[in-house]
Structures are given as structure tokens and as C-alpha cells.
C-alpha positions in Angstrom: 0.0 0.0 0.0 2.9 2.4 0.7 4.1 2.3 -2.9 0.6 3.0 -4.2 0.2 6.0 -2.0 3.7 7.6 -2.3 2.7 9.1 -5.6 0.1 11.2 -3.9 1.7 12.0 -0.7 3.4 15.0 -2.2 -0.1 16.5 -2.8 -1.0 16.1 0.9 -4.0 14.3 2.4 -6.4 15.9 0.0 -5.0 13.6 -2.7 -6.1 10.6 -0.7 -9.7 11.8 -0.4 -12.1 11.0 -3.2 -13.2 13.9 -5.2 -16.9 13.1 -4.5 -16.3 13.0 -0.7 -18.4 15.6 1.1 -15.7 17.6 2.9 -17.6 20.7 4.0 -19.6 19.5 7.0 -21.1 21.0 10.2 -20.6 19.3 13.6 -24.4 19.7 14.2 -25.2 18.1 10.8 -27.3 15.0 11.5 -26.4 13.7 8.0 -23.0 12.7 9.3 -23.4 9.3 10.8 -21.5 7.0 13.0 -18.5 4.9 12.0 -19.6 1.9 10.0 -16.2 0.3 9.9 -15.4 1.2 6.4 -12.5 3.4 5.2 -12.9 6.4 3.0 -15.9 7.7 4.9 -16.7 10.7 7.0 -18.2 9.9 10.4 -18.9 11.6 13.7 -16.6 9.9 16.2 -16.2 10.1 20.0 -13.4 12.5 20.9 -12.5 10.4 23.9 -11.5 7.6 21.5 -9.0 9.7 19.6 -5.3 9.3 20.4 -2.8 12.0 19.6 -0.6 11.7 16.6 2.8 10.3 17.8 4.4 11.6 14.7 3.1 15.2 15.0 5.9 17.5 13.9 4.1 20.6 15.1 5.0 21.6 18.7 3.9 25.3 18.8 0.1 26.1 19.0 -0.8 29.7 19.4 -3.3 30.0 22.3 -5.0 33.1 21.0 -5.6 31.4 17.6 -7.0 28.3 19.4 -9.3 30.4 21.4 -10.6 32.1 18.3 -11.1 28.8 16.6 -13.0 27.5 19.6 -15.4 30.4 19.4 -15.9 29.9 15.7 -16.7 26.2 16.2 -19.2 27.0 19.0 -21.0 29.5 16.7 -20.7 27.8 13.2 -19.5 24.3 13.7 -16.5 22.6 11.9 -16.1 23.3 8.2 -13.5 20.6 7.5 -13.3 17.3 9.3 -10.1 16.0 10.9 -8.4 12.9 9.4 -7.8 9.7 11.4 -6.9 6.1 11.1 -8.3 3.2 13.1 -5.8 1.5 15.4 -6.5 -1.1 18.2 -10.3 -0.3 18.4 -9.6 3.4 18.7 -8.6 6.2 16.4 -5.2 7.9 15.8 -5.1 11.5 14.6 -3.3 12.2 11.3 -4.2 15.8 10.7 -6.4 18.4 12.4 -4.9 18.8 15.9 -5.9 22.4 16.1 -9.5 21.6 15.3 -9.5 18.7 17.8 -8.1 20.9 20.6 -10.6 23.6 19.8 -13.5 21.1 19.9 -12.2 19.7 23.2 -12.1 23.3 24.6 -15.7 23.8 23.4 -16.6 20.7 25.5 -18.1 18.9 22.5 -18.2 15.1 22.6 -18.0 14.2 18.9 -16.1 15.5 15.9 -16.5 14.7 12.1 -13.5 12.8 10.9 -12.4 11.4 7.6 -11.3 7.8 8.2 -8.6 6.4 5.9 -6.5 3.3 5.8 -2.8 3.7 6.6 -0.5 0.7 6.1 2.0 1.2 8.9 3.8 3.7 11.1 6.2 4.7 8.3 3.4 5.8 6.1 1.7 7.5 9.1 4.9 9.5 9.6 5.1 10.5 6.0 1.4 11.7 6.0 1.8 13.7 9.2 5.0 15.4 8.1 4.2 16.1 4.5 0.7 17.4 5.3 2.0 19.9 7.9 4.8 21.0 5.7 2.6 21.6 2.7 0.0 23.5 4.7 2.8 25.8 6.0 1.7 25.3 9.6 5.2 24.7 10.8 8.0 27.1 11.9 11.4 26.7 10.4 12.8 24.4 13.1 9.7 22.2 13.0 10.2 21.8 9.2 13.9 21.1 9.7 13.1 18.3 12.2 10.4 17.0 10.0 12.8 16.6 7.1 15.3 15.0 9.3 12.7 12.5 10.5 11.8 11.7 6.9 15.4 10.9 6.3 16.2 9.0 9.5 12.9 7.2 10.1 11.5 6.8 6.6 14.8 6.5 4.8 13.9 9.0 2.2 16.7 11.1 0.6 16.7 14.8 0.2 15.9 14.7 -3.5 12.8 12.5 -3.0 11.7 14.7 -0.1 11.9 17.8 -2.3 9.7 16.1 -4.9 7.1 15.0 -2.4 6.6 18.4 -0.8 7.0 20.3 -4.0 10.2 22.2 -3.0 13.7 22.6 -4.5 16.3 20.3 -3.1 18.3 23.3 -2.0 15.4 24.4 0.1 15.3 21.1 1.9 19.1 21.2 2.4 18.9 24.7 3.9 16.3 23.7 6.4 18.2 20.6 7.5 21.4 22.7 8.0 19.5 24.7 10.6 19.9 21.7 12.9 23.6 22.5 13.1 23.0 25.9 14.8 23.4 26.3 18.6 20.2 25.6 20.5 19.8 29.2 21.5 19.7 30.3 17.9 17.3 27.4 17.0 14.9 28.5 19.7 15.0 32.1 18.5 14.2 31.0 15.0 11.4 28.8 16.3 9.9 31.8 18.0 10.5 34.0 14.9 12.8 36.4 16.7 15.2 36.0 13.7 14.4 35.0 10.1 15.6 32.2 7.9 17.8 34.7 6.1 19.6 35.5 9.4 19.9 31.8 10.2 21.4 31.0 6.8 24.1 33.7 7.3 24.9 32.4 10.8 25.3 28.9 9.5 28.2 29.9 7.3 30.2 30.9 10.4 32.3 27.9 11.5 32.9 29.1 15.1 29.9 28.5 17.4 31.0 31.3 19.8 31.1 33.8 17.0 27.6 32.5 15.8 26.2 33.3 19.2 27.9 36.7 19.4 26.6 37.8 16.0 23.2 36.4 16.8 23.1 38.6 19.9 24.0 41.6 17.8 21.1 40.8 15.5 18.6 40.6 18.3 20.0 43.6 20.2 20.4 45.9 17.2 17.8 44.6 14.8 20.3 44.0 12.1 18.9 43.3 8.6 19.7 40.1 6.8 21.8 42.1 4.3 23.8 43.7 7.1 24.5 40.3 8.7 25.5 38.9 5.3 28.0 41.8 4.8 29.5 41.2 8.3 29.9 37.5 7.8 31.4 38.0 4.3 33.9 40.5 5.7 34.8 38.3 8.6 35.4 35.3 6.3 37.2 37.1 3.5 40.3 35.0 2.7 43.6 36.7 2.2 44.7 36.8 -1.4 48.2 36.7 -2.8 49.4 39.9 -4.4 49.0 40.0 -8.1 52.0 40.2 -10.5 50.7 43.4 -12.0 52.3 46.4 -10.4 50.2 49.4 -9.7 51.5 52.9 -10.6 53.4 54.7 -7.9 50.6 57.3 -7.6 47.9 54.8 -7.3 49.8 52.7 -4.8 50.4 55.8 -2.6 46.7 56.6 -2.7 45.8 53.1 -1.6 48.4 53.2 1.2 47.0 56.5 2.4 43.4 55.0 2.4 44.6 51.9 4.3 46.3 54.2 6.9 43.1 56.1 7.5 41.0 52.9 7.9 43.6 51.4 10.3 43.4 54.5 12.4 39.5 54.5 12.3 39.1 50.8 13.0 42.2 50.1 15.2 43.2 47.0 13.2 45.1 46.0 10.1 43.2 46.9 6.9 44.0 45.9 3.3 42.5 47.6 0.3 42.6 45.8 -3.1 41.6 47.4 -6.4 40.1 45.1 -9.0 39.3 47.6 -11.7 36.1 49.0 -13.3 35.4 50.7 -10.0 35.4 47.4 -8.0 37.5 46.3 -5.1 37.5 44.9 -1.6 38.5 45.9 1.9 39.9 43.2 4.1 39.5 43.9 7.9 41.5 41.7 10.2 40.5 40.7 13.8 42.6 38.8 16.3 40.2 37.6 19.0 36.5 37.2 19.7 36.6 40.5 21.7 38.2 42.2 18.7 35.5 40.7 16.5 32.8 42.2 18.9 34.5 45.6 18.9 34.5 45.7 15.1 30.9 44.7 14.8 30.0 47.5 17.2 31.8 49.9 14.9 30.1 48.5 11.8 26.6 48.5 13.3 27.0 51.9 15.0 26.2 50.7 18.5 
């Protein structure tokens, strides 16, 4: 059964639901009957018999949003049923945890559910992860962990993951790389205190202590992604060997004068290289983490 369904997993759970299924329902609608034991049906089921999804990748649920959903359900009912599978005489949630929590908060006893057949835990994991990823319910760290679980638990490579969720492989790779960041930065990304752009720039710094220090600068000073990328690029700029072409005496003197002014302003060794056509580079050296912090303070105007 897994092989038959893998072709549709990339389109989410909706691809598993027949086109003629009646998906817009109301919890007060008497036309929704009890579970008849078949699969591919919508039935009102007892909330007390629903087990949580052990493969749920989502860990953050906004309380204000849940409260609003609870009120909506009390007033208008549920528009879309949750999705479950049968297991050991009970039900296991596949998707719709927010709706289930809201119905529980509303103190209702039954909820409409679409009941499907799931072959095993591996397929259950795929459904849970891919559905959440596609619906964009997850924060970056939840997505990163979801991709990692697909690789580790379902033995799916990055290229196949990208195909199933409709993303570029580079996108999947970038999310997985987030797991290499220090826990403090991961938590901030999870709470949306920094963006994916900030995180990608921080990943390219090989030293964890420097990652943390630059992260703190981002949070304290509200640095833009572009500014962080510039700082990282300057900090990682490799030294280049002098070219064989000799600059004119006047041009060389002008560069040396500029370097002297920058050294005085920054308090460290600075090298200016002219590439031609109005282009060039400025290499700023630092000699310790404290020196790195001092230069960042100068660059950011703190």
C-alpha cells in the first residue's frame, strides 16, 4: 500500500480523499453518521477515543488562535473534518490537531472525521509530516526536524523529499542545515525572533561562539539580513596573494593612504585591493572574539 500512495503524498492528504467526498460539514449536521467500519468515509466519532498523533511534527500552537477557533466552532461548527486512522479499536489522529483541541475546549463530545487506511507507522509519519509542511503550519525548526525524521525514520533522501513536498532540493538542504545551529539560535528561530535569512548567514560561520555573538548583535540591534551577510562576508574574506601586475606609484600611494586612514579608524590592520572597473575589496582583520565584537559594534553603529 505504501508504494501506491507515495505518488500522492506530495499533494497532501487531499490527494487521498475521493473527489466526491463531502468535505464541507457541520458538527451539528445529522447527516454525518457513526463509524460503519469502512474506510474512506466521514463519520462523527467520539473525541474520547482519539489518540494524539505520535508523529506530530508541530510543537507550537498559538493559544489566542486556538481560542478564536473554539469560538468559531461554537458558533458555526466545523467546516472541515479531521483525518484519522483506526488502530486497536480506537482512532489515531493524522491531521487536524488544532480543530481537535478547539472542539475539546468547546466541551463537545463528537467531531467529524475522515477515516482512511494507513498501512503502517512509516506511512503515518510521511502523511503527518508532509501534510503539515505543505500547509505551512510549521515554523522553520519544525520543518527542519520534519525533514530529518523523513530521512532517518522513513529512509527518504533529500531529492525525494523535495519532490514529495514540491520544494527545491536546495530548500530542503537549507532547512536541514538549521539543525547544526546552537540551541539558543534554533529557539529564537522557532519563536520567529530572527528570520531564515539571518539563520542561513549564521550557519556559514564555522565558530559557534562567533555565531552566538553575532546572533546577539542581530537581536539587540535589529540587524537586517543584508547587514549580517555583509558582516559574515567581511569576517570570512580570505587573504589573497598579491598579483603580479604592479600598480602605478601614484595609485599605490593613494591606496596606502586610504589603508592608513582605515587602520586609524578601526584600530586594526586593513587591506584595500583594487580590482578595476570601479570594483575592489576591503579586508579587515581581527585577532580575537573580543576584537570581533568591537569591530561589529563599529560597523553597526552601536
